[in-house]
C-alpha positions, 0 to 999 in steps of 0.5 A, spaced: 593 190 458 589 190 465 584 185 463 589 180 459 594 180 464 590 179 471 588 172 473 581 170 474 577 173 480 579 170 486 585 166 484 592 167 487 596 167 481 601 171 478 600 176 472 600 173 465 605 178 462 606 179 454 612 176 451 612 181 445 609 187 441 610 189 434 607 195 431 606 198 424 603 205 421 604 212 419 601 219 417 599 217 411 594 222 409 594 228 413 600 232 411 601 237 406 603 232 400 595 230 400 593 237 400 588 239 395 591 243 389 585 248 389 587 250 396 593 253 394 597 256 400 591 257 405 592 255 412 585 256 415 578 253 412 574 259 412 579 263 407 580 257 403 578 256 396 577 249 397 573 249 403 566 248 400 569 241 397 573 239 403 570 234 407 574 236 413 572 243 412 571 246 419 565 250 418 562 244 415 564 239 421 562 244 427 557 248 424 553 245 418 553 238 422 553 240 429 551 247 431 546 248 426 542 241 428 542 243 435 549 240 438 552 245 443 556 240 447 562 237 445 566 238 440 563 245 439 563 247 446 571 246 446 571 251 441 567 256 444 566 254 451 560 258 453 556 257 447 550 255 450 549 262 453 548 265 446 541 267 446 540 265 438 543 261 433 545 267 429 549 269 435 552 262 436 554 262 429 558 268 429 562 266 435 563 260 432 566 263 426 570 268 429 574 262 433 574 258 427 577 264 422 583 265 427 589 264 423 596 264 424 601 268 419 608 267 416 611 272 421 609 268 427 614 264 430 613 256 430 613 257 437 607 262 437 604 258 432 604 251 436 603 254 443 595 255 442 590 251 438 587 253 431 580 250 430 580 252 423 586 250 421 587 246 415 588 239 416 593 238 411 597 244 414 597 242 422 604 239 423 601 233 426 606 227 427 601 222 430 599 216 425 592 216 422 593 209 421 596 204 426 596 197 428 599 194 434 599 186 436 601 184 443 603 177 444 602 172 450 606 166 450 603 159 454 606 158 460 606 154 466 604 155 473 606 152 479 603 145 481 596 145 484 592 140 487 588 137 482 583 135 487 579 128 488 578 127 481 585 126 479 587 122 486 589 128 489 596 128 485 598 135 483 599 137 476 601 143 473 596 149 471 597 151 463 595 158 461 594 158 454 597 163 449 593 169 447 594 175 442 591 182 442 590 187 436 589 194 436 587 198 430 587 206 430 585 209 424 582 216 423 577 214 417 571 212 420 564 214 421 564 214 428 568 219 432 572 217 438 568 211 439 571 204 440 569 197 437 571 191 440 571 184 438 573 178 443 574 171 440 574 166 445 574 158 445 567 158 447 564 164 444 565 171 441 563 178 444 563 184 440 561 191 442 560 198 439 560 203 445 553 202 445 551 195 445 554 188 447 553 182 443 555 175 446 555 169 441 555 162 444 558 157 440 555 151 443 548 153 443 548 157 437 545 163 440 546 170 441 545 175 447 545 183 446 546 187 452 544 195 452 548 198 458 546 204 461 550 210 457 553 215 462 554 222 460 560 226 459 567 225 456 570 218 454 563 215 454 562 217 462 569 214 463 571 220 466 566 221 471 566 214 473 574 214 474 573 221 478 567 218 482 571 211 484 577 216 486 573 220 491 570 214 494 577 211 495 579 217 498 573 217 503 574 210 505 581 211 507 580 218 510 573 217 514 572 209 514 579 206 516 580 202 510 588 201 507 590 205 501 591 198 498 584 195 499 581 202 497 585 201 491 583 194 489 575 195 492 574 202 488 579 203 483 579 196 481 587 196 479 594 197 482 598 203 480 603 198 477 597 196 472 596 203 470 604 204 469 604 197 465 598 200 460 601 206 459 608 203 458 606 199 453 604 205 448 611 207 449 614 200 447 609 199 441 612 206 439 619 203 439 617 197 435 614 202 430 619 207 429 625 201 429 621 196 425 622 191 430 619 186 435 620 188 442 621 183 447 616 186 453 620 183 459 627 186 456 624 193 454 620 193 461 627 192 465 631 197 461 625 203 460 621 202 466 625 198 472 632 201 469 
């Protein structure tokens, strides 16, 4: 949203806001009706008769594919935060299996069940209502900016500046090889850009040549994004408190977006959900005025 709404750097232009949003999708797979028959009433992987055949076995994912191969960071460390302090693989395995084996009973209230994570919980019994396959389409209409001086090449007369329409499609799907990684493809009039969370490939239509960039991959959550945001926030605070910079200037310099940019991006998620649940096309301006301004 921030990238597609913001004017080109250095130009004093109003934001190019979207006109409408649509969305479709649902919880297609991770629900009780798709549970393997062999699993029966099991609610935990470690006590499930279908565990050895299930591709979503918590034991297979956390131990066989990760801990057994030496991975003690995310997501294993989410289950056992101090797992790196275990002095042997066997000790670590015991700690992990203990956490994965924790299960709820029929006597527990739904409130108690929902109040804590169950890392070995059956994916078909999780009570999840988040879409496992969803598509969102956001549309920007062509609009005309106030007249600007076209320069000596046009005799100095003024002409309107047209901002062309564009669209963005977001596909969120659970069934992918990669875990928590994003693939992005941008189709422009002069070239095409694609990324896969580790490389950036740029193809130039005019030259027929492609360039591949491999930026530094930072450690930490969200591809280093968590640490990056925290660092820029601290730099902004330092600039205001110790160097006399105004809050607005620090926000632009170190964070790179305004509070309204942040709210707009989050609001779009809710607008898309309204579109999905209502099976309709949401008019962005009307929705913003009612749900955010109102």
